[in-house]
MINU-490275 format. One record per residue (C-alpha): residue number from 1; y, x, z. Coordinates in nm, 3 decimals, decimal comma. Layout:
% residues N
- NUM;Y;X;Z $
...
This chain:
% residues 390
- 1;0,000;0,000;0,000 $
- 2;0,356;0,107;-0,065 $
- 3;0,454;0,062;0,300 $
- 4;0,186;0,306;0,415 $
- 5;0,297;0,563;0,158 $
- 6;0,662;0,528;0,258 $
- 7;0,567;0,557;0,625 $
- 8;0,382;0,883;0,555 $
- 9;0,686;1,018;0,368 $
- 10;0,908;0,914;0,657 $
- 11;0,680;1,095;0,900 $
- 12;0,699;1,414;0,693 $
- 13;1,078;1,380;0,680 $
- 14;1,093;1,348;1,059 $
- 15;0,882;1,658;1,114 $
- 16;1,095;1,860;0,870 $
- 17;1,417;1,743;1,036 $
- 18;1,300;1,833;1,388 $
- 19;1,187;2,173;1,263 $
- 20;1,530;2,223;1,104 $
- 21;1,705;2,132;1,432 $
- 22;1,492;2,379;1,625 $
- 23;1,563;2,652;1,371 $
- 24;1,942;2,602;1,348 $
- 25;2,005;2,531;1,717 $
- 26;1,924;2,823;1,941 $
- 27;1,987;2,631;2,265 $
- 28;1,706;2,542;2,503 $
- 29;1,747;2,167;2,447 $
- 30;1,663;2,210;2,079 $
- 31;1,357;2,424;2,144 $
- 32;1,207;2,157;2,371 $
- 33;1,229;1,873;2,118 $
- 34;0,884;1,708;2,076 $
- 35;0,727;1,698;1,731 $
- 36;0,621;1,336;1,783 $
- 37;0,692;1,078;1,513 $
- 38;0,601;0,788;1,742 $
- 39;0,847;0,901;2,014 $
- 40;1,165;0,977;1,826 $
- 41;1,369;0,841;2,116 $
- 42;1,285;1,162;2,301 $
- 43;1,459;1,348;2,017 $
- 44;1,756;1,111;1,988 $
- 45;1,845;1,127;2,360 $
- 46;1,913;1,508;2,366 $
- 47;2,111;1,474;2,041 $
- 48;2,328;1,203;2,195 $
- 49;2,389;1,424;2,500 $
- 50;2,476;1,714;2,270 $
- 51;2,729;1,500;2,076 $
- 52;2,886;1,378;2,401 $
- 53;2,912;1,738;2,525 $
- 54;3,080;1,849;2,201 $
- 55;3,321;1,552;2,221 $
- 56;3,438;1,685;2,556 $
- 57;3,475;2,037;2,416 $
- 58;3,679;1,909;2,119 $
- 59;3,915;1,726;2,353 $
- 60;3,957;2,040;2,564 $
- 61;4,033;2,257;2,261 $
- 62;4,253;2,029;2,051 $
- 63;4,498;2,304;1,952 $
- 64;4,232;2,548;1,833 $
- 65;4,211;2,573;1,454 $
- 66;3,961;2,607;1,306 $
- 67;3,776;2,446;1,594 $
- 68;3,412;2,564;1,631 $
- 69;3,339;2,264;1,854 $
- 70;3,431;2,024;1,572 $
- 71;3,201;2,202;1,330 $
- 72;2,915;2,195;1,578 $
- 73;2,982;1,827;1,655 $
- 74;2,977;1,740;1,284 $
- 75;2,640;1,908;1,250 $
- 76;2,499;1,741;1,563 $
- 77;2,619;1,398;1,448 $
- 78;2,451;1,454;1,114 $
- 79;2,123;1,531;1,290 $
- 80;2,167;1,226;1,512 $
- 81;2,235;0,986;1,225 $
- 82;1,940;1,119;1,024 $
- 83;1,705;1,087;1,322 $
- 84;1,822;0,732;1,397 $
- 85;1,773;0,638;1,032 $
- 86;1,417;0,775;1,038 $
- 87;1,346;0,586;1,361 $
- 88;1,478;0,259;1,216 $
- 89;1,264;0,306;0,906 $
- 90;0,962;0,380;1,124 $
- 91;1,016;0,055;1,317 $
- 92;1,065;-0,134;0,990 $
- 93;0,741;-0,001;0,842 $
- 94;0,554;-0,068;1,166 $
- 95;0,673;-0,429;1,174 $
- 96;0,578;-0,471;0,807 $
- 97;0,224;-0,345;0,867 $
- 98;0,188;-0,596;1,152 $
- 99;0,291;-0,877;0,917 $
- 100;0,029;-0,780;0,658 $
- 101;-0,263;-0,895;0,879 $
- 102;-0,531;-0,801;0,626 $
- 103;-0,319;-0,874;0,318 $
- 104;-0,180;-0,631;0,064 $
- 105;0,166;-0,787;0,028 $
- 106;0,407;-1,043;0,172 $
- 107;0,737;-1,198;0,076 $
- 108;1,051;-1,082;0,255 $
- 109;1,188;-1,437;0,255 $
- 110;0,860;-1,588;0,378 $
- 111;0,630;-1,354;0,564 $
- 112;0,342;-1,602;0,550 $
- 113;0,344;-1,604;0,168 $
- 114;0,156;-1,347;-0,040 $
- 115;0,234;-1,226;-0,391 $
- 116;-0,024;-1,376;-0,628 $
- 117;-0,076;-1,439;-0,997 $
- 118;0,007;-1,803;-1,067 $
- 119;-0,036;-2,014;-1,380 $
- 120;0,340;-2,060;-1,409 $
- 121;0,436;-1,744;-1,599 $
- 122;0,740;-1,801;-1,828 $
- 123;0,770;-1,429;-1,914 $
- 124;0,397;-1,405;-2,003 $
- 125;0,372;-1,067;-1,832 $
- 126;0,148;-1,145;-1,536 $
- 127;0,439;-1,160;-1,295 $
- 128;0,346;-1,190;-0,927 $
- 129;0,510;-1,460;-0,718 $
- 130;0,499;-1,539;-0,343 $
- 131;0,252;-1,823;-0,300 $
- 132;-0,016;-1,981;-0,081 $
- 133;-0,379;-2,028;-0,175 $
- 134;-0,444;-2,403;-0,143 $
- 135;-0,799;-2,528;-0,085 $
- 136;-0,889;-2,897;-0,099 $
- 137;-1,210;-3,094;-0,050 $
- 138;-1,239;-3,414;-0,254 $
- 139;-1,470;-3,708;-0,305 $
- 140;-1,405;-3,942;-0,598 $
- 141;-1,060;-3,784;-0,634 $
- 142;-0,965;-3,863;-0,272 $
- 143;-0,865;-3,558;-0,066 $
- 144;-1,081;-3,529;0,247 $
- 145;-0,935;-3,205;0,378 $
- 146;-0,712;-2,915;0,284 $
- 147;-0,620;-2,571;0,409 $
- 148;-0,372;-2,300;0,309 $
- 149;-0,467;-1,933;0,301 $
- 150;-0,245;-1,625;0,265 $
- 151;-0,504;-1,418;0,077 $
- 152;-0,545;-1,474;-0,299 $
- 153;-0,921;-1,405;-0,308 $
- 154;-1,118;-1,732;-0,322 $
- 155;-1,441;-1,572;-0,200 $
- 156;-1,304;-1,505;0,149 $
- 157;-1,162;-1,855;0,196 $
- 158;-1,480;-2,063;0,163 $
- 159;-1,635;-1,992;0,505 $
- 160;-1,327;-2,074;0,719 $
- 161;-1,261;-2,380;0,506 $
- 162;-1,619;-2,504;0,547 $
- 163;-1,595;-2,446;0,922 $
- 164;-1,286;-2,667;0,935 $
- 165;-1,448;-2,940;0,726 $
- 166;-1,766;-2,927;0,934 $
- 167;-1,565;-2,965;1,255 $
- 168;-1,393;-3,274;1,113 $
- 169;-1,728;-3,409;0,985 $
- 170;-1,616;-3,468;0,628 $
- 171;-1,881;-3,258;0,453 $
- 172;-2,101;-3,442;0,204 $
- 173;-2,456;-3,373;0,093 $
- 174;-2,341;-3,123;-0,170 $
- 175;-2,094;-2,834;-0,151 $
- 176;-1,963;-2,786;-0,504 $
- 177;-1,730;-2,503;-0,605 $
- 178;-1,662;-2,282;-0,905 $
- 179;-1,784;-1,926;-0,965 $
- 180;-1,495;-1,774;-0,770 $
- 181;-1,672;-1,870;-0,446 $
- 182;-2,018;-1,741;-0,536 $
- 183;-2,102;-1,450;-0,307 $
- 184;-2,388;-1,343;-0,085 $
- 185;-2,188;-1,395;0,234 $
- 186;-2,101;-1,753;0,136 $
- 187;-2,457;-1,839;0,034 $
- 188;-2,594;-1,692;0,355 $
- 189;-2,342;-1,882;0,570 $
- 190;-2,435;-2,215;0,414 $
- 191;-2,805;-2,142;0,449 $
- 192;-2,774;-2,038;0,815 $
- 193;-2,510;-2,278;0,951 $
- 194;-2,507;-2,573;0,708 $
- 195;-2,874;-2,629;0,624 $
- 196;-2,824;-3,002;0,561 $
- 197;-2,580;-2,934;0,274 $
- 198;-2,687;-2,821;-0,073 $
- 199;-2,461;-2,561;-0,235 $
- 200;-2,393;-2,588;-0,608 $
- 201;-2,188;-2,272;-0,655 $
- 202;-2,250;-2,049;-0,956 $
- 203;-2,202;-1,674;-0,914 $
- 204;-1,964;-1,470;-1,125 $
- 205;-2,206;-1,337;-1,389 $
- 206;-2,424;-1,645;-1,421 $
- 207;-2,299;-1,747;-1,767 $
- 208;-2,295;-1,389;-1,893 $
- 209;-2,658;-1,339;-1,796 $
- 210;-2,760;-1,603;-2,050 $
- 211;-2,593;-1,420;-2,337 $
- 212;-2,788;-1,213;-2,588 $
- 213;-2,574;-0,908;-2,516 $
- 214;-2,658;-0,916;-2,147 $
- 215;-3,030;-0,969;-2,200 $
- 216;-3,048;-0,681;-2,447 $
- 217;-2,861;-0,437;-2,221 $
- 218;-3,110;-0,174;-2,100 $
- 219;-2,879;-0,075;-1,814 $
- 220;-2,931;-0,408;-1,638 $
- 221;-3,208;-0,390;-1,381 $
- 222;-3,293;-0,756;-1,438 $
- 223;-3,413;-0,656;-1,787 $
- 224;-3,657;-0,400;-1,647 $
- 225;-4,023;-0,457;-1,570 $
- 226;-4,091;-0,513;-1,201 $
- 227;-4,434;-0,494;-1,038 $
- 228;-4,414;-0,673;-0,706 $
- 229;-4,762;-0,574;-0,591 $
- 230;-4,682;-0,203;-0,572 $
- 231;-4,301;-0,255;-0,556 $
- 232;-4,175;-0,041;-0,841 $
- 233;-3,959;-0,078;-1,155 $
- 234;-4,005;0,059;-1,506 $
- 235;-3,695;0,099;-1,720 $
- 236;-3,697;0,058;-2,102 $
- 237;-3,740;0,437;-2,138 $
- 238;-4,066;0,426;-1,940 $
- 239;-3,929;0,590;-1,623 $
- 240;-4,088;0,469;-1,299 $
- 241;-3,864;0,388;-1,002 $
- 242;-4,055;0,380;-0,674 $
- 243;-3,929;0,239;-0,345 $
- 244;-3,769;0,509;-0,131 $
- 245;-3,578;0,359;0,163 $
- 246;-3,358;0,078;0,296 $
- 247;-2,981;0,111;0,262 $
- 248;-2,717;-0,095;0,445 $
- 249;-2,359;-0,130;0,323 $
- 250;-2,069;-0,293;0,505 $
- 251;-1,767;-0,422;0,316 $
- 252;-1,405;-0,453;0,434 $
- 253;-1,468;-0,793;0,590 $
- 254;-1,754;-0,658;0,805 $
- 255;-2,031;-0,828;0,606 $
- 256;-2,346;-0,615;0,580 $
- 257;-2,567;-0,609;0,270 $
- 258;-2,923;-0,481;0,277 $
- 259;-3,042;-0,285;-0,029 $
- 260;-3,375;-0,140;-0,138 $
- 261;-3,336;0,201;-0,298 $
- 262;-3,575;0,301;-0,575 $
- 263;-3,598;0,665;-0,681 $
- 264;-3,706;0,773;-1,027 $
- 265;-4,015;0,988;-1,079 $
- 266;-3,860;1,310;-1,208 $
- 267;-4,188;1,503;-1,261 $
- 268;-4,481;1,396;-1,477 $
- 269;-4,852;1,455;-1,423 $
- 270;-4,826;1,807;-1,566 $
- 271;-4,552;1,896;-1,318 $
- 272;-4,295;1,898;-1,595 $
- 273;-3,947;1,746;-1,548 $
- 274;-3,877;1,412;-1,716 $
- 275;-3,536;1,429;-1,886 $
- 276;-3,490;1,050;-1,884 $
- 277;-3,525;1,047;-1,505 $
- 278;-3,224;1,274;-1,456 $
- 279;-2,852;1,209;-1,480 $
- 280;-2,616;1,416;-1,693 $
- 281;-2,545;1,627;-1,386 $
- 282;-2,915;1,702;-1,334 $
- 283;-2,967;1,474;-1,033 $
- 284;-3,255;1,230;-0,998 $
- 285;-3,163;0,875;-1,092 $
- 286;-3,193;0,589;-0,844 $
- 287;-3,113;0,220;-0,827 $
- 288;-3,017;-0,008;-0,538 $
- 289;-3,149;-0,365;-0,544 $
- 290;-3,038;-0,640;-0,305 $
- 291;-3,336;-0,880;-0,268 $
- 292;-3,142;-1,140;-0,071 $
- 293;-2,866;-1,154;-0,331 $
- 294;-3,125;-1,186;-0,608 $
- 295;-3,290;-1,471;-0,415 $
- 296;-2,963;-1,664;-0,385 $
- 297;-2,885;-1,605;-0,754 $
- 298;-3,224;-1,738;-0,860 $
- 299;-3,180;-2,036;-0,630 $
- 300;-2,845;-2,129;-0,785 $
- 301;-2,977;-2,082;-1,138 $
- 302;-3,262;-2,322;-1,068 $
- 303;-3,034;-2,585;-0,913 $
- 304;-2,757;-2,573;-1,171 $
- 305;-2,997;-2,589;-1,466 $
- 306;-3,177;-2,898;-1,334 $
- 307;-3,071;-3,233;-1,481 $
- 308;-2,987;-3,411;-1,155 $
- 309;-2,789;-3,139;-0,983 $
- 310;-2,646;-3,018;-1,313 $
- 311;-2,483;-3,360;-1,364 $
- 312;-2,347;-3,352;-1,010 $
- 313;-2,189;-3,012;-1,069 $
- 314;-2,045;-3,128;-1,404 $
- 315;-1,828;-3,381;-1,219 $
- 316;-1,647;-3,104;-1,030 $
- 317;-1,373;-3,070;-1,293 $
- 318;-1,316;-3,444;-1,300 $
- 319;-1,313;-3,480;-0,923 $
- 320;-1,114;-3,174;-0,812 $
- 321;-0,901;-3,059;-1,102 $
- 322;-0,761;-3,411;-1,148 $
- 323;-0,606;-3,390;-0,802 $
- 324;-0,412;-3,075;-0,889 $
- 325;-0,309;-3,229;-1,221 $
- 326;-0,190;-3,544;-1,041 $
- 327;0,022;-3,336;-0,802 $
- 328;0,192;-3,148;-1,082 $
- 329;0,221;-3,411;-1,356 $
- 330;0,290;-3,734;-1,167 $
- 331;0,435;-3,622;-0,835 $
- 332;0,612;-3,320;-0,997 $
- 333;0,509;-3,102;-0,704 $
- 334;0,494;-2,747;-0,840 $
- 335;0,645;-2,548;-0,553 $
- 336;0,719;-2,570;-0,183 $
- 337;1,072;-2,637;-0,062 $
- 338;1,014;-2,497;0,288 $
- 339;0,909;-2,159;0,424 $
- 340;0,655;-2,058;0,683 $
- 341;0,291;-2,149;0,724 $
- 342;0,340;-2,455;0,950 $
- 343;0,622;-2,622;0,748 $
- 344;0,437;-2,553;0,423 $
- 345;0,116;-2,700;0,561 $
- 346;0,299;-3,013;0,674 $
- 347;0,467;-3,060;0,338 $
- 348;0,135;-3,020;0,161 $
- 349;-0,021;-3,274;0,396 $
- 350;0,248;-3,531;0,321 $
- 351;0,201;-3,486;-0,054 $
- 352;-0,177;-3,524;-0,037 $
- 353;-0,149;-3,822;0,199 $
- 354;0,098;-3,991;-0,040 $
- 355;-0,139;-3,933;-0,328 $
- 356;-0,433;-4,081;-0,135 $
- 357;-0,226;-4,386;-0,038 $
- 358;-0,120;-4,431;-0,399 $
- 359;-0,481;-4,432;-0,512 $
- 360;-0,573;-4,683;-0,242 $
- 361;-0,285;-4,909;-0,346 $
- 362;-0,392;-4,896;-0,711 $
- 363;-0,750;-4,983;-0,624 $
- 364;-0,641;-5,271;-0,401 $
- 365;-0,416;-5,398;-0,680 $
- 366;-0,699;-5,373;-0,932 $
- 367;-0,934;-5,550;-0,692 $
- 368;-0,678;-5,824;-0,633 $
- 369;-0,626;-5,870;-1,008 $
- 370;-1,002;-5,888;-1,060 $
- 371;-1,035;-6,152;-0,788 $
- 372;-0,751;-6,347;-0,946 $
- 373;-0,929;-6,340;-1,282 $
- 374;-1,250;-6,458;-1,119 $
- 375;-1,067;-6,744;-0,944 $
- 376;-0,898;-6,845;-1,268 $
- 377;-1,228;-6,848;-1,455 $
- 378;-1,390;-7,054;-1,179 $
- 379;-1,101;-7,305;-1,181 $
- 380;-1,111;-7,340;-1,557 $
- 381;-1,485;-7,393;-1,546 $
- 382;-1,445;-7,658;-1,274 $
- 383;-1,175;-7,838;-1,475 $
- 384;-1,399;-7,831;-1,781 $
- 385;-1,681;-7,989;-1,584 $
- 386;-1,450;-8,260;-1,454 $
- 387;-1,329;-8,328;-1,806 $
- 388;-1,682;-8,367;-1,932 $
- 389;-1,771;-8,608;-1,650 $
- 390;-1,486;-8,840;-1,729 $
């Protein structure tokens, strides 16, 4: 981040300035200055005392020209102003890093907003704008719940959003989302904590895996031959990859993935090296396979390619995307008019509530009109019967 880089430059500037003060000032107070970036007040206090001392000397030697005390005071004031500026910048960078809270940017006019790529891009140059990541849960185009997130990544918003929906008991039988939410951590959370719900969430490469280019790519492990009995892979070049060890990796969010590492057989039966088993640098090739991730991928492929659940997933665009289109096209709500997480959340809540009430009103009106038509038809039929009797 830019703030971290600027803070490091500011730290180097502080160390250079203190070293310069110690070199130019031969007095004992200068030699005892601490080289501590986090405690610049201990450097500013002696400088302030030095300036006050020189002020007294200048007043006592007003008629001396040129006045050495004035020259020394000018130099001491320069050191003091530079040190105070560095301290202020340090405090500014420290406060900015506290605002980040796991994000990589924030708006100066709204600290809760994060710079994101939005669809509204008049300049067509991928301009970043301060925004919030809105998540909504719908059923038949009615909004059941919503939540605003400061981070632009959809993958990391699903679990906290599902926790909120589960607490409010508005989760249905199916959890449907697009490929931006397909990750091992999300699949595992639903399987462990929401076993009654069925996820219909494709992963990022699901459509690509069905393409001819993907299936003909020899670099993809899924195109290799796997022998589950002895647990080894054979690549298209005939190189055997045998199981070697378990490998655990932890990402930035603290989620741990478990991998199986397979090492290539680099020597043949005649104790001769196999060139295809080595990298360009001469090291033995290996692959890491995540069985749990492969299990979840296969599970989603089976569900989304079935007729019943495939039709359910196909309604996602009609059910969810229509809500966003309604907000923008009919309510003309394209940006927030308030700042801060709480005011923004309230404004979003009012807009979604108004939209839900509008849909209810339309359905009640349609139901009333239908009942009126039925009553009219019944009355006409009754009058016709009476007319026939007479």
